[in-house]
C-alpha positions in Angstrom: -22.1 -40.5 -21.0 -24.8 -38.3 -22.4 -22.9 -35.2 -23.7 -23.8 -31.6 -22.6 -23.5 -30.4 -26.2 -24.1 -32.3 -29.2 -23.5 -30.5 -32.5 -23.8 -31.8 -36.2 -23.0 -29.9 -39.3 -23.0 -26.3 -38.2 -22.1 -23.9 -41.3 -22.5 -20.3 -41.0 -21.5 -17.5 -43.6 -20.8 -13.8 -43.1 -21.3 -12.5 -46.8 -18.5 -14.5 -49.0 -16.6 -15.6 -45.8 -17.3 -19.0 -44.4 -17.0 -18.8 -40.5 -18.2 -22.2 -39.5 -17.9 -25.2 -42.1 -19.6 -28.2 -41.4 -18.4 -28.3 -37.5 -19.5 -31.3 -35.6 -18.6 -31.9 -31.9 -19.8 -33.3 -28.5 -18.8 -31.8 -25.2 -18.7 -33.5 -21.8 -18.0 -32.5 -18.3 -14.6 -30.9 -17.8 -12.6 -27.9 -19.5 -12.1 -28.2 -23.1 -9.9 -25.6 -25.0 -10.3 -24.3 -28.3 -7.2 -22.8 -30.1 -7.0 -21.2 -33.4 -5.7 -18.1 -35.2 -7.5 -14.8 -35.8 -10.2 -15.6 -38.0 -10.4 -19.2 -37.5 -14.1 -19.4 -36.6 -13.4 -19.7 -32.7 -15.9 -16.8 -31.5 -18.3 -17.5 -34.2 -18.7 -21.2 -32.8 -18.8 -20.0 -29.3 -21.8 -17.4 -30.0 -23.7 -20.1 -32.0 -23.3 -22.6 -29.1 -24.2 -19.9 -26.6 -27.5 -19.2 -28.7 -26.3 -15.8 -29.6 -26.4 -15.8 -33.1 -28.0 -19.0 -35.2 -26.1 -21.1 -37.8 -27.3 -21.1 -41.3 -27.5 -25.1 -41.2 -26.7 -27.8 -39.0 -28.4 -28.5 -35.4 -27.4 -28.9 -31.9 -28.4 -29.6 -28.5 -27.3 -28.1 -25.0 -28.2 -30.3 -22.0 -30.7 -32.0 -23.9 -32.6 -28.9 -25.3 -32.8 -27.7 -29.0 -32.0 -24.3 -29.4 -33.5 -24.4 -32.9 -37.2 -24.2 -31.3 -38.2 -21.1 -29.3 -38.8 -23.3 -26.2 -35.8 -25.1 -26.5 -33.6 -22.0 -27.0 -35.4 -20.6 -23.8 -34.4 -23.5 -21.6 -30.8 -23.7 -22.9 -30.3 -20.1 -22.2 -31.5 -20.7 -18.6 -28.9 -23.7 -18.4 -25.7 -21.9 -19.9 -23.4 -19.1 -19.0 -21.6 -17.0 -21.3 -18.6 -14.7 -20.9 -18.0 -13.0 -24.3 -14.8 -11.6 -25.6 -15.7 -7.9 -24.7 -18.3 -8.0 -22.1 -21.1 -5.4 -22.5 -20.8 -3.6 -18.8 -23.0 -0.7 -18.0 -20.2 1.6 -16.1 -22.5 3.0 -13.6 -23.8 -0.5 -12.4 -22.1 -1.8 -9.2 -20.5 -5.3 -9.5 -23.7 -6.6 -7.5 -26.2 -4.8 -9.9 -24.7 -6.1 -13.0 -24.9 -9.8 -12.0 -28.2 -9.4 -10.5 -29.3 -7.7 -14.0 -28.1 -10.9 -15.7 -29.9 -12.9 -13.0 -33.1 -11.1 -13.8 -32.6 -11.8 -17.7 -32.4 -15.5 -16.6 -35.8 -15.0 -15.1 -34.7 -15.5 -11.5 -37.9 -13.7 -10.1 -37.7 -14.4 -6.2 -35.8 -11.2 -5.0 -34.5 -12.7 -2.0 -33.2 -16.2 -3.4 -31.8 -14.2 -6.5 -29.9 -11.7 -4.1 -28.4 -14.7 -2.3 -27.3 -16.4 -5.3 -25.7 -13.1 -6.5 -23.7 -12.6 -3.3 -22.7 -16.1 -3.6 -21.3 -16.3 -7.0 -19.5 -12.6 -6.3 -17.8 -14.5 -3.3 -16.7 -17.4 -5.3 -14.5 -15.1 -7.5 -13.4 -13.0 -4.2 -15.3 -9.9 -5.3 -17.4 -9.7 -1.9 -15.2 -6.8 -0.7 -16.3 -4.5 -3.9 -19.5 -5.9 -4.9 -21.1 -2.2 -4.2 -18.1 -0.6 -6.3 -19.2 0.4 -9.7 -18.0 -1.5 -12.5 -16.1 1.5 -14.1 -13.9 1.8 -10.8 -12.7 -1.6 -11.0 -9.5 -2.9 -12.4 -9.4 -4.9 -15.6 -9.0 -8.2 -13.7 -11.7 -7.4 -11.4 -14.0 -6.5 -14.4 -13.2 -9.9 -16.0 -14.3 -11.5 -12.4 -17.7 -9.7 -12.5 -18.1 -11.1 -15.9 -17.3 -14.5 -14.7 -19.8 -14.1 -11.8 -22.6 -13.1 -14.1 -21.8 -16.1 -16.4 -21.8 -18.5 -13.2 -25.2 -17.0 -12.2 -27.9 -20.0 -12.1 -25.3 -22.7 -11.7 -25.1 -23.4 -15.3 -24.2 -26.7 -16.6 -22.5 -25.4 -19.9 -20.0 -22.5 -19.5 -18.8 -20.7 -22.8 -15.7 -18.6 -22.2 -14.1 -16.3 -25.1 -10.6 -15.2 -24.2 -11.1 -14.5 -20.5 -7.6 -14.1 -19.5 -6.6 -11.7 -22.4 -5.2 -8.3 -21.0 -4.6 -9.9 -17.6 -1.5 -9.6 -15.7 0.4 -13.0 -14.8 -0.9 -12.9 -11.2 -4.3 -12.0 -12.5 -4.1 -15.0 -15.1 -3.0 -17.2 -12.5 -5.9 -16.3 -10.3 -8.2 -16.8 -13.3 -7.1 -20.2 -14.3 -7.9 -21.2 -10.8 -11.4 -20.2 -11.1 -11.9 -21.6 -14.5 -10.7 -25.1 -13.2 -13.0 -24.7 -10.1 -15.9 -23.9 -12.6 -15.2 -27.0 -14.6 -15.3 -29.4 -11.7 -18.8 -30.8 -12.4 -19.7 -28.8 -15.4 -19.0 -28.5 -19.1 -16.6 -25.4 -20.0 -15.7 -24.4 -23.7 -12.6 -22.2 -23.6 -11.4 -20.2 -26.3 -8.0 -18.8 -25.9 -4.8 -17.9 -27.7 -3.0 -18.9 -24.6 -1.7 -22.3 -25.1 -0.1 -22.5 -21.7 -4.0 -22.1 -20.6 -4.7 -25.0 -22.4 -2.1 -27.0 -21.0 -2.6 -26.1 -17.5 -6.6 -26.3 -17.7 -8.0 -28.4 -20.2 -8.3 -32.3 -20.6 -9.3 -31.8 -24.2 -8.3 -29.4 -26.7 -9.7 -28.4 -30.4 -7.7 -26.6 -33.0 -9.7 -24.6 -35.4 -8.7 -22.9 -38.6 -10.8 -21.6 -41.5 -14.2 -22.4 -39.9 -13.1 -26.3 -39.5 -11.9 -28.4 -36.6 -8.4 -29.6 -37.4 -7.6 -31.6 -34.2 -9.9 -33.0 -31.4 -7.8 -34.9 -28.8 -6.0 -34.4 -25.4 -3.2 -31.8 -24.8 -0.7 -34.8 -24.8 -1.9 -36.2 -28.2 -1.3 -32.5 -29.5 2.1 -32.3 -28.0 3.2 -35.6 -29.6 2.4 -34.3 -33.0 5.6 -32.3 -32.8 7.7 -35.4 -31.4 10.8 -35.6 -33.5 10.1 -32.1 -35.2 11.6 -29.7 -32.8 15.5 -29.2 -32.5 18.2 -27.0 -31.2 20.6 -24.9 -33.4 23.2 -22.3 -33.0 21.5 -20.0 -35.6 18.1 -20.1 -37.0 17.7 -23.0 -39.5 16.5 -21.8 -42.7 14.4 -25.2 -43.5 12.6 -24.6 -40.2 8.7 -23.7 -40.3 9.5 -21.4 -37.3 12.6 -20.8 -35.2 13.5 -18.3 -32.7 16.3 -17.4 -30.4 16.1 -18.6 -26.8 16.9 -17.1 -23.5 20.2 -19.3 -23.7 21.4 -17.7 -27.0 20.3 -21.2 -28.8 17.9 -21.2 -31.5 14.8 -23.4 -31.4 13.3 -24.7 -34.4 10.1 -26.6 -35.6 9.7 -28.2 -38.8 11.7 -31.2 -40.3 14.8 -31.3 -38.7 18.1 -32.1 -40.6 20.0 -35.6 -40.2 21.9 -35.5 -36.5 20.0 -32.3 -35.2 19.8 -32.2 -31.1 16.1 -32.8 -30.8 14.0 -31.2 -28.1 11.2 -32.1 -26.1 7.9 -30.6 -27.6 5.6 -28.4 -26.2 1.7 -28.1 -26.9 2.6 -24.9 -28.7 4.9 -26.9 -30.9 2.3 -29.2 -31.7 -0.5 -26.4 -32.4 1.9 -24.5 -34.8 2.4 -27.8 -36.7 -1.0 -28.8 -36.9 -1.8 -25.3 -38.7 1.2 -25.7 -41.0 0.4 -29.1 -41.9 -3.0 -27.8 -42.9 -1.4 -25.0 -44.5 -3.2 -22.3 -42.5 -1.3 -19.0 -41.3 -1.0 -19.0 -37.6 
């Protein structure tokens, strides 16, 4: 299968900080999760792949187009959707006007066709009843759905989502997960998040990033398996554990190298993620 995105040797510095360090990857249809601590380079990678900022070195293609050339960059932008970590809303725009504005930026010039698609993407994220309401009057969850609708305009083949569920309550997050899963049917979605449960529930593939490098690339099951035999229960926090916390039952869940005879527990994706960072000596 021809990958939607193919990147090789992407590097980028901000002053003395290496935000991307020789990153290479290939993305195909489905939802890929991107995990990493603050400062890992996740947002920088997403901004580069969304053609928002150029890398210092390396190259990549999006749906066969090379964003390193003006013509290729223009074509790539027509074929991708981007939901940044902090969407830039004009507060006096209505939901419809904001998505329509993004459609105009994507050079959808036929007004009737454009408005039909704007209504369709707003319907798709369950905002048909509030499309005439000003963005500043909407709840945080509704604003995120407006931003997702804007990212979906033009039926992009590549969708870039940066922390889309941050700040949402549990019910809103559940609904948003459903929308992301639907968006991943037939297109490539790259989802950056701090929420390991989002990755466990949504993603067929997961990348772990730290220090501008990709430390792990595999399935959620493979990441979870990294913690097999390295999670155990005790009556108090084990001082030799890499991490440990009291659970709701009063016992302690420890992650690291268990002592002989320890009561081993079933690992989770979060356990595998924490140990991947620890094995690479990266602070979580």
